[in-house]
N, CA, C and O atoms as a Tripos MOL2 file, in Angstrom:
@<TRIPOS>MOLECULE
protein
  308   307    77     0     0
PROTEIN
NO_CHARGES

@<TRIPOS>ATOM
      1 N           0.8380   -1.1640    0.0000 N.3       1 UNK1
      2 CA          0.0000    0.0000    0.0000 C.3       1 UNK1
      3 C           0.8920    1.2380    0.0000 C.2       1 UNK1
      4 O           1.8120    1.3520    0.8100 O.2       1 UNK1
      5 N           0.6150    2.1480   -0.9000 N.am      2 UNK2
      6 CA          1.4240    3.3520   -1.0560 C.3       2 UNK2
      7 C           0.6870    4.5360   -0.4490 C.2       2 UNK2
      8 O          -0.4780    4.7660   -0.7740 O.2       2 UNK2
      9 N           1.3530    5.3020    0.4410 N.am      3 UNK3
     10 CA          0.7750    6.4710    1.0710 C.3       3 UNK3
     11 C           1.0440    7.7170    0.2350 C.2       3 UNK3
     12 O           2.0940    7.8530   -0.3920 O.2       3 UNK3
     13 N           0.0640    8.6230    0.2420 N.am      4 UNK4
     14 CA          0.2440    9.8850   -0.4780 C.3       4 UNK4
     15 C           1.1220   10.8000    0.3550 C.2       4 UNK4
     16 O           0.9680   10.8490    1.5750 O.2       4 UNK4
     17 N           2.0280   11.5190   -0.2630 N.am      5 UNK5
     18 CA          2.8490   12.4650    0.4940 C.3       5 UNK5
     19 C           2.0020   13.6630    0.9390 C.2       5 UNK5
     20 O           1.0820   14.0870    0.2400 O.2       5 UNK5
     21 N           2.3310   14.1890    2.1000 N.am      6 UNK6
     22 CA          1.6140   15.3470    2.6400 C.3       6 UNK6
     23 C           2.2000   16.6040    2.0120 C.2       6 UNK6
     24 O           3.4040   16.8500    2.0770 O.2       6 UNK6
     25 N           1.3160   17.3940    1.3990 N.am      7 UNK7
     26 CA          1.7670   18.6410    0.7830 C.3       7 UNK7
     27 C           1.7190   19.7480    1.8180 C.2       7 UNK7
     28 O           0.6900   19.9750    2.4540 O.2       7 UNK7
     29 N           2.8370   20.4340    1.9820 N.am      8 UNK8
     30 CA          2.9500   21.4880    2.9790 C.3       8 UNK8
     31 C           2.0160   22.6510    2.6800 C.2       8 UNK8
     32 O           1.3620   23.1650    3.5880 O.2       8 UNK8
     33 N           1.9420   23.0740    1.4210 N.am      9 UNK9
     34 CA          1.1090   24.2220    1.0750 C.3       9 UNK9
     35 C          -0.3780   23.9330    1.2840 C.2       9 UNK9
     36 O          -1.1150   24.8190    1.7180 O.2       9 UNK9
     37 N          -0.8240   22.7400    0.9910 N.am     10 UNK10
     38 CA         -2.2230   22.3860    1.2070 C.3      10 UNK10
     39 C          -2.5350   22.2920    2.7030 C.2      10 UNK10
     40 O          -3.5940   22.7370    3.1450 O.2      10 UNK10
     41 N          -1.6310   21.7230    3.4690 N.am     11 UNK11
     42 CA         -1.8200   21.6170    4.9110 C.3      11 UNK11
     43 C          -1.8710   23.0010    5.5520 C.2      11 UNK11
     44 O          -2.7290   23.2620    6.3950 O.2      11 UNK11
     45 N          -0.9700   23.8770    5.1650 N.am     12 UNK12
     46 CA         -0.9440   25.2360    5.6920 C.3      12 UNK12
     47 C          -2.2240   25.9850    5.3340 C.2      12 UNK12
     48 O          -2.7730   26.7120    6.1620 O.2      12 UNK12
     49 N          -2.6940   25.8120    4.1160 N.am     13 UNK13
     50 CA         -3.9290   26.4600    3.6790 C.3      13 UNK13
     51 C          -5.1120   25.9830    4.4990 C.2      13 UNK13
     52 O          -5.9450   26.7950    4.9040 O.2      13 UNK13
     53 N          -5.2050   24.6960    4.7510 N.am     14 UNK14
     54 CA         -6.3280   24.1620    5.5150 C.3      14 UNK14
     55 C          -6.2930   24.6020    6.9720 C.2      14 UNK14
     56 O          -7.3210   24.9960    7.5210 O.2      14 UNK14
     57 N          -5.1330   24.5400    7.5990 N.am     15 UNK15
     58 CA         -5.0310   24.8740    9.0190 C.3      15 UNK15
     59 C          -5.1090   26.3710    9.3090 C.2      15 UNK15
     60 O          -5.4910   26.7620   10.4120 O.2      15 UNK15
     61 N          -4.7600   27.2040    8.3510 N.am     16 UNK16
     62 CA         -4.8570   28.6510    8.5530 C.3      16 UNK16
     63 C          -6.0460   29.2690    7.8270 C.2      16 UNK16
     64 O          -6.6790   30.1880    8.3470 O.2      16 UNK16
     65 N          -6.3480   28.7830    6.6590 N.am     17 UNK17
     66 CA         -7.4060   29.3700    5.8380 C.3      17 UNK17
     67 C          -8.7950   29.1860    6.3950 C.2      17 UNK17
     68 O          -9.5940   30.1220    6.3810 O.2      17 UNK17
     69 N          -9.1010   28.0000    6.8840 N.am     18 UNK18
     70 CA        -10.4410   27.7260    7.3970 C.3      18 UNK18
     71 C         -10.7440   28.5500    8.6540 C.2      18 UNK18
     72 O         -11.8000   29.1800    8.7070 O.2      18 UNK18
     73 N          -9.8770   28.5770    9.6620 N.am     19 UNK19
     74 CA        -10.1820   29.4240   10.8350 C.3      19 UNK19
     75 C         -10.2510   30.9090   10.5130 C.2      19 UNK19
     76 O         -11.1080   31.6140   11.0470 O.2      19 UNK19
     77 N          -9.3720   31.3970    9.6560 N.am     20 UNK20
     78 CA         -9.3950   32.8150    9.2950 C.3      20 UNK20
     79 C         -10.6770   33.1480    8.5500 C.2      20 UNK20
     80 O         -11.2790   34.1930    8.7980 O.2      20 UNK20
     81 N         -11.1070   32.2790    7.6410 N.am     21 UNK21
     82 CA        -12.3610   32.4850    6.9170 C.3      21 UNK21
     83 C         -13.5450   32.4900    7.8790 C.2      21 UNK21
     84 O         -14.4510   33.3120    7.7410 O.2      21 UNK21
     85 N         -13.5450   31.5850    8.8470 N.am     22 UNK22
     86 CA        -14.6370   31.5230    9.8230 C.3      22 UNK22
     87 C         -14.6850   32.8050   10.6620 C.2      22 UNK22
     88 O         -15.7700   33.3180   10.9370 O.2      22 UNK22
     89 N         -13.5390   33.3200   11.0670 N.am     23 UNK23
     90 CA        -13.4910   34.5570   11.8540 C.3      23 UNK23
     91 C         -14.0230   35.7330   11.0390 C.2      23 UNK23
     92 O         -14.7740   36.5550   11.5630 O.2      23 UNK23
     93 N         -13.6480   35.8210    9.7750 N.am     24 UNK24
     94 CA        -14.1170   36.9060    8.9180 C.3      24 UNK24
     95 C         -15.6290   36.8260    8.7170 C.2      24 UNK24
     96 O         -16.3180   37.8430    8.7860 O.2      24 UNK24
     97 N         -16.1460   35.6270    8.4710 N.am     25 UNK25
     98 CA        -17.5920   35.4570    8.2760 C.3      25 UNK25
     99 C         -18.3490   35.8290    9.5520 C.2      25 UNK25
    100 O         -19.3710   36.5110    9.4800 O.2      25 UNK25
    101 N         -17.8670   35.3960   10.7090 N.am     26 UNK26
    102 CA        -18.5210   35.7530   11.9700 C.3      26 UNK26
    103 C         -18.4630   37.2540   12.2240 C.2      26 UNK26
    104 O         -19.4190   37.8250   12.7490 O.2      26 UNK26
    105 N         -17.3710   37.8930   11.8650 N.am     27 UNK27
    106 CA        -17.2390   39.3340   12.0570 C.3      27 UNK27
    107 C         -18.2000   40.0950   11.1480 C.2      27 UNK27
    108 O         -18.7810   41.0970   11.5640 O.2      27 UNK27
    109 N         -18.3730   39.6290    9.9080 N.am     28 UNK28
    110 CA        -19.2570   40.3050    8.9710 C.3      28 UNK28
    111 C         -20.7220   40.1990    9.3700 C.2      28 UNK28
    112 O         -21.4980   41.1190    9.1080 O.2      28 UNK28
    113 N         -21.1140   39.0980    9.9960 N.am     29 UNK29
    114 CA        -22.5150   38.8730   10.3290 C.3      29 UNK29
    115 C         -22.8160   39.0590   11.8110 C.2      29 UNK29
    116 O         -23.8180   38.5410   12.3040 O.2      29 UNK29
    117 N         -21.9660   39.7920   12.5290 N.am     30 UNK30
    118 CA        -22.2020   40.0040   13.9500 C.3      30 UNK30
    119 C         -23.3900   40.9310   14.1480 C.2      30 UNK30
    120 O         -23.7060   41.7470   13.2830 O.2      30 UNK30
    121 N         -24.0320   40.8010   15.2740 N.am     31 UNK31
    122 CA        -25.1500   41.6730   15.6110 C.3      31 UNK31
    123 C         -24.6060   42.8900   16.3390 C.2      31 UNK31
    124 O         -23.6840   42.7910   17.1480 O.2      31 UNK31
    125 N         -25.1930   44.0370   16.0370 N.am     32 UNK32
    126 CA        -24.8050   45.2550   16.7380 C.3      32 UNK32
    127 C         -25.3770   45.1970   18.1480 C.2      32 UNK32
    128 O         -26.5480   44.8710   18.3390 O.2      32 UNK32
    129 N         -24.5670   45.5060   19.1060 N.am     33 UNK33
    130 CA        -25.0470   45.4750   20.4820 C.3      33 UNK33
    131 C         -25.7510   46.7880   20.8140 C.2      33 UNK33
    132 O         -25.3650   47.8550   20.3370 O.2      33 UNK33
    133 N         -26.7680   46.6890   21.6230 N.am     34 UNK34
    134 CA        -27.5080   47.8670   22.0590 C.3      34 UNK34
    135 C         -26.9410   48.2770   23.4140 C.2      34 UNK34
    136 O         -26.9940   47.5120   24.3760 O.2      34 UNK34
    137 N         -26.4030   49.4840   23.4800 N.am     35 UNK35
    138 CA        -25.7480   49.9320   24.6950 C.3      35 UNK35
    139 C         -26.6700   50.6820   25.6370 C.2      35 UNK35
    140 O         -26.3920   50.7570   26.8340 O.2      35 UNK35
    141 N         -27.7530   51.2360   25.1330 N.am     36 UNK36
    142 CA        -28.6290   52.0300   25.9870 C.3      36 UNK36
    143 C         -29.9640   51.3350   26.1840 C.2      36 UNK36
    144 O         -30.3550   50.4590   25.4130 O.2      36 UNK36
    145 N         -30.6360   51.7420   27.2190 N.am     37 UNK37
    146 CA        -31.9610   51.2230   27.5080 C.3      37 UNK37
    147 C         -32.9960   52.0770   26.7960 C.2      37 UNK37
    148 O         -32.7040   53.2180   26.4360 O.2      37 UNK37
    149 N         -34.2110   51.5470   26.5800 N.am     38 UNK38
    150 CA        -35.2570   52.3650   25.9560 C.3      38 UNK38
    151 C         -35.5230   53.6160   26.7910 C.2      38 UNK38
    152 O         -35.6140   53.5510   28.0170 O.2      38 UNK38
    153 N         -35.6460   54.7420   26.1150 N.am     39 UNK39
    154 CA        -35.8940   55.9960   26.8130 C.3      39 UNK39
    155 C         -34.6350   56.7020   27.2750 C.2      39 UNK39
    156 O         -34.7210   57.7130   27.9720 O.2      39 UNK39
    157 N         -33.4760   56.2000   26.9090 N.am     40 UNK40
    158 CA        -32.2090   56.8200   27.3010 C.3      40 UNK40
    159 C         -31.3090   56.9710   26.0870 C.2      40 UNK40
    160 O         -31.4520   56.2450   25.1030 O.2      40 UNK40
    161 N         -30.3890   57.9100   26.1610 N.am     41 UNK41
    162 CA        -29.4480   58.1620   25.0740 C.3      41 UNK41
    163 C         -28.0180   58.1080   25.5970 C.2      41 UNK41
    164 O         -27.7660   58.3350   26.7810 O.2      41 UNK41
    165 N         -27.0990   57.8090   24.7100 N.am     42 UNK42
    166 CA        -25.6790   57.7920   25.0600 C.3      42 UNK42
    167 C         -25.0890   59.1560   24.7370 C.2      42 UNK42
    168 O         -25.2740   59.6700   23.6340 O.2      42 UNK42
    169 N         -24.3840   59.7410   25.6910 N.am     43 UNK43
    170 CA        -23.7420   61.0400   25.5400 C.3      43 UNK43
    171 C         -22.2370   60.8830   25.7110 C.2      43 UNK43
    172 O         -21.7690   59.9840   26.4080 O.2      43 UNK43
    173 N         -21.4880   61.7700   25.0660 N.am     44 UNK44
    174 CA        -20.0370   61.8360   25.2560 C.3      44 UNK44
    175 C         -19.6930   63.2540   25.6890 C.2      44 UNK44
    176 O         -20.0490   64.2240   25.0210 O.2      44 UNK44
    177 N         -19.0070   63.3590   26.7960 N.am     45 UNK45
    178 CA        -18.6360   64.6700   27.3340 C.3      45 UNK45
    179 C         -17.6360   65.3500   26.3920 C.2      45 UNK45
    180 O         -16.6770   64.7340   25.9260 O.2      45 UNK45
    181 N         -17.8860   66.6320   26.1270 N.am     46 UNK46
    182 CA        -16.9950   67.3900   25.2490 C.3      46 UNK46
    183 C         -15.6750   67.7550   25.9310 C.2      46 UNK46
    184 O         -14.6910   68.0520   25.2530 O.2      46 UNK46
    185 N         -15.6470   67.7340   27.2460 N.am     47 UNK47
    186 CA        -14.4480   68.1260   27.9920 C.3      47 UNK47
    187 C         -13.5610   66.9190   28.2990 C.2      47 UNK47
    188 O         -12.4010   66.8750   27.8890 O.2      47 UNK47
    189 N         -14.1150   65.9360   29.0250 N.am     48 UNK48
    190 CA        -13.2870   64.8030   29.4650 C.3      48 UNK48
    191 C         -13.4550   63.5620   28.5780 C.2      48 UNK48
    192 O         -12.7620   62.5640   28.7740 O.2      48 UNK48
    193 N         -14.3700   63.6220   27.6060 N.am     49 UNK49
    194 CA        -14.6580   62.5170   26.6840 C.3      49 UNK49
    195 C         -15.2280   61.2870   27.3790 C.2      49 UNK49
    196 O         -15.1800   60.1840   26.8350 O.2      49 UNK49
    197 N         -15.7690   61.4740   28.5850 N.am     50 UNK50
    198 CA        -16.4400   60.3830   29.2850 C.3      50 UNK50
    199 C         -17.7600   60.0480   28.5890 C.2      50 UNK50
    200 O         -18.4210   60.9340   28.0490 O.2      50 UNK50
    201 N         -18.1330   58.7950   28.6030 N.am     51 UNK51
    202 CA        -19.3790   58.3420   27.9830 C.3      51 UNK51
    203 C         -20.3570   57.9940   29.0920 C.2      51 UNK51
    204 O         -20.0170   57.2660   30.0240 O.2      51 UNK51
    205 N         -21.5750   58.5170   28.9880 N.am     52 UNK52
    206 CA        -22.5870   58.2770   30.0130 C.3      52 UNK52
    207 C         -23.9680   58.2230   29.3810 C.2      52 UNK52
    208 O         -24.1390   58.5830   28.2170 O.2      52 UNK52
    209 N         -24.9520   57.7730   30.1470 N.am     53 UNK53
    210 CA        -26.3230   57.6400   29.6750 C.3      53 UNK53
    211 C         -27.1830   58.6970   30.3600 C.2      53 UNK53
    212 O         -27.0730   58.9170   31.5660 O.2      53 UNK53
    213 N         -28.0490   59.3530   29.5650 N.am     54 UNK54
    214 CA        -28.9570   60.3750   30.0880 C.3      54 UNK54
    215 C         -30.3580   60.1250   29.5200 C.2      54 UNK54
    216 O         -30.4980   59.4620   28.4920 O.2      54 UNK54
    217 N         -31.3800   60.6430   30.1750 N.am     55 UNK55
    218 CA        -32.7450   60.4620   29.6660 C.3      55 UNK55
    219 C         -32.9000   61.0180   28.2500 C.2      55 UNK55
    220 O         -32.3020   62.0320   27.8920 O.2      55 UNK55
    221 N         -33.7090   60.3330   27.4670 N.am     56 UNK56
    222 CA        -33.9340   60.7410   26.0860 C.3      56 UNK56
    223 C         -34.6840   62.0740   26.0420 C.2      56 UNK56
    224 O         -35.5670   62.3240   26.8630 O.2      56 UNK56
    225 N         -34.3290   62.9150   25.0900 N.am     57 UNK57
    226 CA        -34.9970   64.1970   24.9150 C.3      57 UNK57
    227 C         -34.3470   65.3470   25.6550 C.2      57 UNK57
    228 O         -34.7590   66.4920   25.4680 O.2      57 UNK57
    229 N         -33.3620   65.0990   26.4750 N.am     58 UNK58
    230 CA        -32.6580   66.1630   27.1970 C.3      58 UNK58
    231 C         -31.8380   66.9810   26.2110 C.2      58 UNK58
    232 O         -31.1830   66.4220   25.3310 O.2      58 UNK58
    233 N         -31.8720   68.2930   26.3520 N.am     59 UNK59
    234 CA        -31.0690   69.1760   25.5040 C.3      59 UNK59
    235 C         -29.6970   69.4600   26.1160 C.2      59 UNK59
    236 O         -28.7020   69.6040   25.4050 O.2      59 UNK59
    237 N         -29.6640   69.5380   27.4430 N.am     60 UNK60
    238 CA        -28.4200   69.8020   28.1690 C.3      60 UNK60
    239 C         -28.3200   68.7840   29.3000 C.2      60 UNK60
    240 O         -29.2730   68.5780   30.0510 O.2      60 UNK60
    241 N         -27.1470   68.1480   29.4120 N.am     61 UNK61
    242 CA        -26.9170   67.1990   30.5000 C.3      61 UNK61
    243 C         -25.6240   67.5560   31.2110 C.2      61 UNK61
    244 O         -24.7970   68.3070   30.6960 O.2      61 UNK61
    245 N         -25.4680   67.0050   32.3990 N.am     62 UNK62
    246 CA        -24.2520   67.2460   33.1800 C.3      62 UNK62
    247 C         -23.4440   65.9500   33.2340 C.2      62 UNK62
    248 O         -23.9800   64.8880   33.5500 O.2      62 UNK62
    249 N         -22.1630   66.0480   32.9260 N.am     63 UNK63
    250 CA        -21.2780   64.8880   32.9290 C.3      63 UNK63
    251 C         -21.0760   64.4020   34.3610 C.2      63 UNK63
    252 O         -20.7240   65.1960   35.2330 O.2      63 UNK63
    253 N         -21.2930   63.1050   34.6210 N.am     64 UNK64
    254 CA        -21.0960   62.5920   35.9710 C.3      64 UNK64
    255 C         -19.6260   62.4700   36.3700 C.2      64 UNK64
    256 O         -19.3160   62.2750   37.5450 O.2      64 UNK64
    257 N         -18.7290   62.5820   35.4050 N.am     65 UNK65
    258 CA        -17.2980   62.4090   35.6840 C.3      65 UNK65
    259 C         -16.6180   63.7270   36.0520 C.2      65 UNK65
    260 O         -15.9120   63.8110   37.0570 O.2      65 UNK65
    261 N         -16.8380   64.7610   35.2220 N.am     66 UNK66
    262 CA        -16.1390   66.0270   35.4700 C.3      66 UNK66
    263 C         -17.0800   67.1610   35.8700 C.2      66 UNK66
    264 O         -16.6170   68.2250   36.2800 O.2      66 UNK66
    265 N         -18.3980   66.9510   35.7560 N.am     67 UNK67
    266 CA        -19.3590   67.9540   36.1770 C.3      67 UNK67
    267 C         -19.6690   69.0210   35.1510 C.2      67 UNK67
    268 O         -20.4640   69.9170   35.4360 O.2      67 UNK67
    269 N         -19.0750   68.9660   33.9630 N.am     68 UNK68
    270 CA        -19.3430   69.9890   32.9490 C.3      68 UNK68
    271 C         -20.6850   69.7270   32.2660 C.2      68 UNK68
    272 O         -21.1760   68.5990   32.2340 O.2      68 UNK68
    273 N         -21.2630   70.8010   31.7210 N.am     69 UNK69
    274 CA        -22.5380   70.6960   31.0210 C.3      69 UNK69
    275 C         -22.2820   70.4290   29.5440 C.2      69 UNK69
    276 O         -21.3530   70.9790   28.9530 O.2      69 UNK69
    277 N         -23.1200   69.5770   28.9540 N.am     70 UNK70
    278 CA        -23.0000   69.2310   27.5420 C.3      70 UNK70
    279 C         -24.3240   69.5100   26.8440 C.2      70 UNK70
    280 O         -25.3940   69.1620   27.3420 O.2      70 UNK70
    281 N         -24.2280   70.1440   25.6800 N.am     71 UNK71
    282 CA        -25.3970   70.4940   24.9010 C.3      71 UNK71
    283 C         -25.5010   69.5480   23.7080 C.2      71 UNK71
    284 O         -24.4900   69.1860   23.1070 O.2      71 UNK71
    285 N         -26.7260   69.1510   23.3700 N.am     72 UNK72
    286 CA        -26.9400   68.2580   22.2280 C.3      72 UNK72
    287 C         -26.5550   68.9830   20.9490 C.2      72 UNK72
    288 O         -27.0030   70.1040   20.7080 O.2      72 UNK72
    289 N         -25.7370   68.3540   20.1390 N.am     73 UNK73
    290 CA        -25.3000   68.9340   18.8740 C.3      73 UNK73
    291 C         -26.2760   68.5230   17.7710 C.2      73 UNK73
    292 O         -26.6930   67.3670   17.7010 O.2      73 UNK73
    293 N         -26.6310   69.4700   16.9190 N.am     74 UNK74
    294 CA        -27.4950   69.1620   15.7760 C.3      74 UNK74
    295 C         -26.6690   68.4630   14.7130 C.2      74 UNK74
    296 O         -25.4830   68.7450   14.5420 O.2      74 UNK74
    297 N         -27.3190   67.5400   13.9970 N.am     75 UNK75
    298 CA        -26.6240   66.8060   12.9290 C.3      75 UNK75
    299 C         -26.3220   67.7570   11.7770 C.2      75 UNK75
    300 O         -27.1960   68.4930   11.3190 O.2      75 UNK75
    301 N         -25.0950   67.7310   11.3240 N.am     76 UNK76
    302 CA        -24.6800   68.5850   10.1970 C.3      76 UNK76
    303 C         -24.4780   67.7100    8.9760 C.2      76 UNK76
    304 O         -23.8410   66.6590    9.0500 O.2      76 UNK76
    305 N         -25.0220   68.1500    7.8510 N.am     77 UNK77
    306 CA        -24.9120   67.3500    6.6180 C.3      77 UNK77
    307 C         -23.9640   68.0340    5.6600 C.2      77 UNK77
    308 O         -23.7270   67.5310    4.5610 O.2      77 UNK77
@<TRIPOS>BOND
     1     1     2 1
     2     2     3 1
     3     3     4 2
     4     3     5 am
     5     5     6 1
     6     6     7 1
     7     7     8 2
     8     7     9 am
     9     9    10 1
    10    10    11 1
    11    11    12 2
    12    11    13 am
    13    13    14 1
    14    14    15 1
    15    15    16 2
    16    15    17 am
    17    17    18 1
    18    18    19 1
    19    19    20 2
    20    19    21 am
    21    21    22 1
    22    22    23 1
    23    23    24 2
    24    23    25 am
    25    25    26 1
    26    26    27 1
    27    27    28 2
    28    27    29 am
    29    29    30 1
    30    30    31 1
    31    31    32 2
    32    31    33 am
    33    33    34 1
    34    34    35 1
    35    35    36 2
    36    35    37 am
    37    37    38 1
    38    38    39 1
    39    39    40 2
    40    39    41 am
    41    41    42 1
    42    42    43 1
    43    43    44 2
    44    43    45 am
    45    45    46 1
    46    46    47 1
    47    47    48 2
    48    47    49 am
    49    49    50 1
    50    50    51 1
    51    51    52 2
    52    51    53 am
    53    53    54 1
    54    54    55 1
    55    55    56 2
    56    55    57 am
    57    57    58 1
    58    58    59 1
    59    59    60 2
    60    59    61 am
    61    61    62 1
    62    62    63 1
    63    63    64 2
    64    63    65 am
    65    65    66 1
    66    66    67 1
    67    67    68 2
    68    67    69 am
    69    69    70 1
    70    70    71 1
    71    71    72 2
    72    71    73 am
    73    73    74 1
    74    74    75 1
    75    75    76 2
    76    75    77 am
    77    77    78 1
    78    78    79 1
    79    79    80 2
    80    79    81 am
    81    81    82 1
    82    82    83 1
    83    83    84 2
    84    83    85 am
    85    85    86 1
    86    86    87 1
    87    87    88 2
    88    87    89 am
    89    89    90 1
    90    90    91 1
    91    91    92 2
    92    91    93 am
    93    93    94 1
    94    94    95 1
    95    95    96 2
    96    95    97 am
    97    97    98 1
    98    98    99 1
    99    99   100 2
   100    99   101 am
   101   101   102 1
   102   102   103 1
   103   103   104 2
   104   103   105 am
   105   105   106 1
   106   106   107 1
   107   107   108 2
   108   107   109 am
   109   109   110 1
   110   110   111 1
   111   111   112 2
   112   111   113 am
   113   113   114 1
   114   114   115 1
   115   115   116 2
   116   115   117 am
   117   117   118 1
   118   118   119 1
   119   119   120 2
   120   119   121 am
   121   121   122 1
   122   122   123 1
   123   123   124 2
   124   123   125 am
   125   125   126 1
   126   126   127 1
   127   127   128 2
   128   127   129 am
   129   129   130 1
   130   130   131 1
   131   131   132 2
   132   131   133 am
   133   133   134 1
   134   134   135 1
   135   135   136 2
   136   135   137 am
   137   137   138 1
   138   138   139 1
   139   139   140 2
   140   139   141 am
   141   141   142 1
   142   142   143 1
   143   143   144 2
   144   143   145 am
   145   145   146 1
   146   146   147 1
   147   147   148 2
   148   147   149 am
   149   149   150 1
   150   150   151 1
   151   151   152 2
   152   151   153 am
   153   153   154 1
   154   154   155 1
   155   155   156 2
   156   155   157 am
   157   157   158 1
   158   158   159 1
   159   159   160 2
   160   159   161 am
   161   161   162 1
   162   162   163 1
   163   163   164 2
   164   163   165 am
   165   165   166 1
   166   166   167 1
   167   167   168 2
   168   167   169 am
   169   169   170 1
   170   170   171 1
   171   171   172 2
   172   171   173 am
   173   173   174 1
   174   174   175 1
   175   175   176 2
   176   175   177 am
   177   177   178 1
   178   178   179 1
   179   179   180 2
   180   179   181 am
   181   181   182 1
   182   182   183 1
   183   183   184 2
   184   183   185 am
   185   185   186 1
   186   186   187 1
   187   187   188 2
   188   187   189 am
   189   189   190 1
   190   190   191 1
   191   191   192 2
   192   191   193 am
   193   193   194 1
   194   194   195 1
   195   195   196 2
   196   195   197 am
   197   197   198 1
   198   198   199 1
   199   199   200 2
   200   199   201 am
   201   201   202 1
   202   202   203 1
   203   203   204 2
   204   203   205 am
   205   205   206 1
   206   206   207 1
   207   207   208 2
   208   207   209 am
   209   209   210 1
   210   210   211 1
   211   211   212 2
   212   211   213 am
   213   213   214 1
   214   214   215 1
   215   215   216 2
   216   215   217 am
   217   217   218 1
   218   218   219 1
   219   219   220 2
   220   219   221 am
   221   221   222 1
   222   222   223 1
   223   223   224 2
   224   223   225 am
   225   225   226 1
   226   226   227 1
   227   227   228 2
   228   227   229 am
   229   229   230 1
   230   230   231 1
   231   231   232 2
   232   231   233 am
   233   233   234 1
   234   234   235 1
   235   235   236 2
   236   235   237 am
   237   237   238 1
   238   238   239 1
   239   239   240 2
   240   239   241 am
   241   241   242 1
   242   242   243 1
   243   243   244 2
   244   243   245 am
   245   245   246 1
   246   246   247 1
   247   247   248 2
   248   247   249 am
   249   249   250 1
   250   250   251 1
   251   251   252 2
   252   251   253 am
   253   253   254 1
   254   254   255 1
   255   255   256 2
   256   255   257 am
   257   257   258 1
   258   258   259 1
   259   259   260 2
   260   259   261 am
   261   261   262 1
   262   262   263 1
   263   263   264 2
   264   263   265 am
   265   265   266 1
   266   266   267 1
   267   267   268 2
   268   267   269 am
   269   269   270 1
   270   270   271 1
   271   271   272 2
   272   271   273 am
   273   273   274 1
   274   274   275 1
   275   275   276 2
   276   275   277 am
   277   277   278 1
   278   278   279 1
   279   279   280 2
   280   279   281 am
   281   281   282 1
   282   282   283 1
   283   283   284 2
   284   283   285 am
   285   285   286 1
   286   286   287 1
   287   287   288 2
   288   287   289 am
   289   289   290 1
   290   290   291 1
   291   291   292 2
   292   291   293 am
   293   293   294 1
   294   294   295 1
   295   295   296 2
   296   295   297 am
   297   297   298 1
   298   298   299 1
   299   299   300 2
   300   299   301 am
   301   301   302 1
   302   302   303 1
   303   303   304 2
   304   303   305 am
   305   305   306 1
   306   306   307 1
   307   307   308 2
@<TRIPOS>SUBSTRUCTURE
     1 UNK1         2 RESIDUE 1 A UNK
     2 UNK2         6 RESIDUE 1 A UNK
     3 UNK3        10 RESIDUE 1 A UNK
     4 UNK4        14 RESIDUE 1 A UNK
     5 UNK5        18 RESIDUE 1 A UNK
     6 UNK6        22 RESIDUE 1 A UNK
     7 UNK7        26 RESIDUE 1 A UNK
     8 UNK8        30 RESIDUE 1 A UNK
     9 UNK9        34 RESIDUE 1 A UNK
    10 UNK10       38 RESIDUE 1 A UNK
    11 UNK11       42 RESIDUE 1 A UNK
    12 UNK12       46 RESIDUE 1 A UNK
    13 UNK13       50 RESIDUE 1 A UNK
    14 UNK14       54 RESIDUE 1 A UNK
    15 UNK15       58 RESIDUE 1 A UNK
    16 UNK16       62 RESIDUE 1 A UNK
    17 UNK17       66 RESIDUE 1 A UNK
    18 UNK18       70 RESIDUE 1 A UNK
    19 UNK19       74 RESIDUE 1 A UNK
    20 UNK20       78 RESIDUE 1 A UNK
    21 UNK21       82 RESIDUE 1 A UNK
    22 UNK22       86 RESIDUE 1 A UNK
    23 UNK23       90 RESIDUE 1 A UNK
    24 UNK24       94 RESIDUE 1 A UNK
    25 UNK25       98 RESIDUE 1 A UNK
    26 UNK26      102 RESIDUE 1 A UNK
    27 UNK27      106 RESIDUE 1 A UNK
    28 UNK28      110 RESIDUE 1 A UNK
    29 UNK29      114 RESIDUE 1 A UNK
    30 UNK30      118 RESIDUE 1 A UNK
    31 UNK31      122 RESIDUE 1 A UNK
    32 UNK32      126 RESIDUE 1 A UNK
    33 UNK33      130 RESIDUE 1 A UNK
    34 UNK34      134 RESIDUE 1 A UNK
    35 UNK35      138 RESIDUE 1 A UNK
    36 UNK36      142 RESIDUE 1 A UNK
    37 UNK37      146 RESIDUE 1 A UNK
    38 UNK38      150 RESIDUE 1 A UNK
    39 UNK39      154 RESIDUE 1 A UNK
    40 UNK40      158 RESIDUE 1 A UNK
    41 UNK41      162 RESIDUE 1 A UNK
    42 UNK42      166 RESIDUE 1 A UNK
    43 UNK43      170 RESIDUE 1 A UNK
    44 UNK44      174 RESIDUE 1 A UNK
    45 UNK45      178 RESIDUE 1 A UNK
    46 UNK46      182 RESIDUE 1 A UNK
    47 UNK47      186 RESIDUE 1 A UNK
    48 UNK48      190 RESIDUE 1 A UNK
    49 UNK49      194 RESIDUE 1 A UNK
    50 UNK50      198 RESIDUE 1 A UNK
    51 UNK51      202 RESIDUE 1 A UNK
    52 UNK52      206 RESIDUE 1 A UNK
    53 UNK53      210 RESIDUE 1 A UNK
    54 UNK54      214 RESIDUE 1 A UNK
    55 UNK55      218 RESIDUE 1 A UNK
    56 UNK56      222 RESIDUE 1 A UNK
    57 UNK57      226 RESIDUE 1 A UNK
    58 UNK58      230 RESIDUE 1 A UNK
    59 UNK59      234 RESIDUE 1 A UNK
    60 UNK60      238 RESIDUE 1 A UNK
    61 UNK61      242 RESIDUE 1 A UNK
    62 UNK62      246 RESIDUE 1 A UNK
    63 UNK63      250 RESIDUE 1 A UNK
    64 UNK64      254 RESIDUE 1 A UNK
    65 UNK65      258 RESIDUE 1 A UNK
    66 UNK66      262 RESIDUE 1 A UNK
    67 UNK67      266 RESIDUE 1 A UNK
    68 UNK68      270 RESIDUE 1 A UNK
    69 UNK69      274 RESIDUE 1 A UNK
    70 UNK70      278 RESIDUE 1 A UNK
    71 UNK71      282 RESIDUE 1 A UNK
    72 UNK72      286 RESIDUE 1 A UNK
    73 UNK73      290 RESIDUE 1 A UNK
    74 UNK74      294 RESIDUE 1 A UNK
    75 UNK75      298 RESIDUE 1 A UNK
    76 UNK76      302 RESIDUE 1 A UNK
    77 UNK77      306 RESIDUE 1 A UNK
């Protein structure tokens, strides 16, 4: 009985290509996570860049980290 020789390039492709392809496919089809609760918005402080949650509809909020006031910015197109 004659055994087939193992090809290095095919082995390398299988052991590296399949896991890398699986990681890419999982990354492309990931679900976006929801960071805020209903009725709340995510804010970023303009001074300290801290991220916090505030009630939805607020025009001005106070940063819990540095105490500065932040105003809602209008979307610019």
